C-alpha positions in Angstrom: 99.8 101.0 100.7 99.2 103.8 103.4 98.1 106.2 100.5 95.6 103.6 99.4 94.1 103.2 102.9 94.0 107.0 103.2 92.2 107.3 100.0 89.8 104.6 101.0 89.0 106.0 104.5 88.4 109.5 103.0 85.9 107.8 100.6 84.2 106.1 103.6 84.2 109.2 105.8 82.5 111.3 102.9 79.9 108.7 102.6 79.3 108.1 106.4 79.5 111.5 107.8 76.1 113.4 108.3 75.0 115.9 105.5 75.3 118.7 108.2 79.1 118.5 108.0 79.1 119.8 104.2 82.5 121.4 104.3 84.1 118.4 105.9 82.5 116.0 103.3 83.5 118.2 100.5 87.1 118.2 101.8 86.9 114.5 102.0 85.7 113.8 98.6 88.4 116.4 97.1 91.2 114.3 99.0 89.6 111.1 97.8 89.5 112.3 94.1 92.7 114.2 93.8 94.7 111.9 96.2 93.4 108.9 94.3 94.5 110.5 91.0 97.9 111.1 92.4 98.0 107.5 93.9 97.0 105.7 90.8 99.5 107.8 88.7 102.2 106.6 91.0 100.9 103.1 90.5 101.3 103.4 86.8 104.9 104.3 87.2 105.4 101.5 89.7 103.7 98.8 87.4 105.7 100.1 84.4 108.9 99.7 86.4 107.7 96.2 87.4 107.0 95.3 83.7 110.4 96.4 82.6 112.0 94.4 85.3 110.1 91.3 84.3 111.0 91.7 80.8 114.7 92.0 81.7 114.5 88.9 83.8 112.3 86.9 81.5 114.7 87.5 78.6 117.3 85.1 80.2 114.7 82.7 81.3 112.6 82.6 78.1 109.6 83.1 80.3 107.5 86.3 79.6 103.9 87.0 80.6 103.1 90.4 79.2 99.2 90.0 79.7 99.5 89.6 83.5 101.9 92.4 83.7 99.9 94.7 81.5 96.6 94.0 83.5 97.8 96.0 86.5 98.5 99.2 84.3 95.1 98.7 82.5 93.4 98.7 85.9 95.4 101.8 87.0 94.4 103.7 83.8 90.8 102.8 84.4 90.9 104.2 87.9 92.6 107.3 86.6 89.8 107.7 83.9 87.0 107.4 86.3 88.6 109.9 88.9 89.0 112.4 86.1 85.4 111.9 85.0 84.2 112.6 88.6 86.5 115.9 88.8 84.9 117.0 85.5 81.5 116.4 86.6 82.0 118.2 89.8 83.4 121.2 88.0 80.4 121.2 85.6 78.0 121.3 88.5 79.6 124.3 90.1 
């Protein structure tokens, strides 16, 4: 949760700082992109572990909801894809 708050604050800081602080804005954008990429990669691992735990517990209870469990992983991959696109776009502009 702390990592998610840090990435959100970096995103807001890069949007709200004046354009005169170019170096700071660039550092905050880089932290937001690369930190978010690492954070959502960790979320993929966390959600996968959660899916496995739910599947093992549901085997005994005969209740399995794979759609609800897979939705979290799907959203994590969308966030990873968006961040990779932004990183590639920034490299192309340089």
